[in-house]
C-alpha positions, 0 to 999 in steps of 0.5 A, a space after each residue: 555953920 555949926 550944924 555941919 558935920 565936917 568929916 574931912 576938914 581941910 587944913 587951915 589956910 588951904 584954898 583947895 584942900 589938896 596939897 597932896 594927891 588923894 588916895 583914889 588917884 594912884 591909878 590915874 593921877 600921874 602926870 595930870 595937868 592941874 586946872 586953876 579951877 576948883 570943884 565943888 561937888 553937890 550931892 556928891 554921893 560916893 564921889 564918882 563925879 569927883 573921881 572923874 574930875 580929879 582924873 581929868 585935872 580938876 582939884 575939888 575943894 568941898 563935897 556935900 552929901 546927906 547920906 552918912 555912908 556915902 560921905 564916909 566913902 567920899 572922905 576915905 577916898 578923897 581925904 584932902 577934900 572938905 567932906 560935909 555930911 548934912 542936909 543941903 537945905 541946912 547950909 546957909 552960906 555956900 560961899 563960906 565953904 570955899 575960898 577960890 577965885 575960879 570955881 566949877 559947881 557940879 552934881 546931880 540931885 537925887 534921881 529916883 523921882 525922875 527914873 523911868 522905873 519909878 512911875 509912882 512919884 515921877 512928877 512935880 508932887 515929889 518934894 525930892 524932885 525940887 532939890 535942884 533948887 538947892 543946886 541953884 541956891 549954891 550957884 547964886 552964892 558961889 557964882 561959879 565960872 562953870 556948872 555941871 548938872 547931871 541926872 537920869 535920862 528921865 529928867 527930860 521926860 518927867 512931867 513932859 519935860 517940866 523940870 528939864 525946861 525949868 532947870 535950863 532956863 534957871 541957868 540961863 536967867 543967871 547968865 550961863 550959856 547952856 549946853 545939853 546932851 544925853 550921853 551913853 557911858 559905854 561910848 567913853 570906855 565904861 563897860 556899861 550901857 548907861 545914859 545920863 543927861 548933862 547940862 553944862 553951863 559957862 559964864 565966859 566966852 569959852 567955846 565948850 563942846 561935849 566929848 566925842 566918843 572914845 570907844 568905837 568898840 565898847 568895853 565888855 563885861 568880860 573885858 571888865 571883870 575877867 581877872 577878878 576872883 571866883 566867888 560863891 553865893 554870900 562870900 564876903 572877903 575884904 581883899 583877895 589876889 587877882 585870879 589872872 593877869 590883866 589881859 585888857 586895857 580896861 583891867 589894867 587901867 582899873 588895877 593901876 599898881 594894885 596887887 590886890 582888890 577889895 570889896 569881894 562881897 556877894 549878897 546871900 541869896 536863898 537856895 530857892 533863888 540860886 536854883 532859879 539862877 541855874 536856868 538863866 543863860 547869858 543875856 537871859 532873864 526871869 522869862 528863862 526860869 521854869 514857871 514852877 520855880 516862880 510860884 512865889 510871884 503872884 503874877 509872873 507876867 508882870 515881872 520887869 525884864 530887868 529882873 534876874 538878868 544874867 550879864 552877857 560877857 560879850 557885851 557891855 553890862 545893862 545898868 548897874 542900878 539897884 543891882 541886888 534888888 534886880 538880882 543881876 547875875 554873874 555871867 558864869 557863876 550862879 550868884 549876884 555880882 560882888 561889890 567890886 565887880 559892880 564897881 568895875 562895871 561903873 569904872 571905879 578903880 580898884 583902889 577905890 574903897 566903899 564904906 558901910 554894910 554890904 547894902 549900903 556899899 551896893 547902893 553907893 555903887 549903883 547910884 554913882 556917876 561912872 568916873 570915866 564918863 565924868 572924866 570925859 565931861 571934865 576933860 572937855 570943860 578944862 579944854 574949853 576953859 584953856 581955849 582949846 575946841 573939841 568936837 561936839 557929840 552926843 544926842 541933843 536934848 531940849 
């Protein structure tokens, strides 16, 4: 397979490619119980699912993604994983990539075509909506013990559930017992209301159940970013010291043993946009902006409610998606969110770094699965795999 660009080749003879803990796990890896299962991350992006998997005790062997910047980020944070940057459709033989007796294949194909914010190509005619068939091809060749398929909530609704039913039925025809749920990341310690659909499949007699919420009181925006440095519009700093001591369990968890954090990079908005920010209260949006400042919009009434949203510090964040385009605003300062602030709201630890220019970094953060949500899923899988039974929770779908 000479077409593959292997960013992080494993050492010769290594089965899992992880004889030493990866850099990203300094904050969470101590004392973890390591499973005999080996992970293969399909459509890995920056590595949010792999980070949560590692925190739960799963070692990853291979990641695959077509995006150069996301693959560079994955490789930088998971140096002992074979990181492959290429179009998944060009991979002829997935089984040649990993030599392990017990495996779990996980990932989520590009979700923009299933997103409720994308009505134009949210149907079967969008070729990217069919990339899930590459996920199916990978499990046909790898024959994993477990599969984890993740996507946006819109997957259940696109074309009246056509894709969702097709995916679930495809897993069942291959002999997997399937479990489906829609989970909110905020229930698992992520300071963000973010709903994701999960399909978990197993081939054995394991009694899997989705995890119960770990947080009855949600982690708020203030809990998450209170200790990060104060910034201005357009600032760009690689590393800065923390502004205050870590005053919450979440900020202490994200810091680990770090004394500084990176990614203090903010989009430079025009003076006209910054002037609009000044009129928006915490929890407000574009509707709070005086009409005379919105004249550049041909039809102001058609603005989406998520545009110009200033975060409420006492609540979890709204979805961290394309937060630059949506112009999510810092709760106290008249500027957009920094890359590190957005990463905190996604539950990436502070020693996780992002590669590429600012736009690519923002995209990687917004597209990722929150690691703490992934950690909860994989903890349940590893518990079931070892014979432990956990209480099922989450809204059932399908």
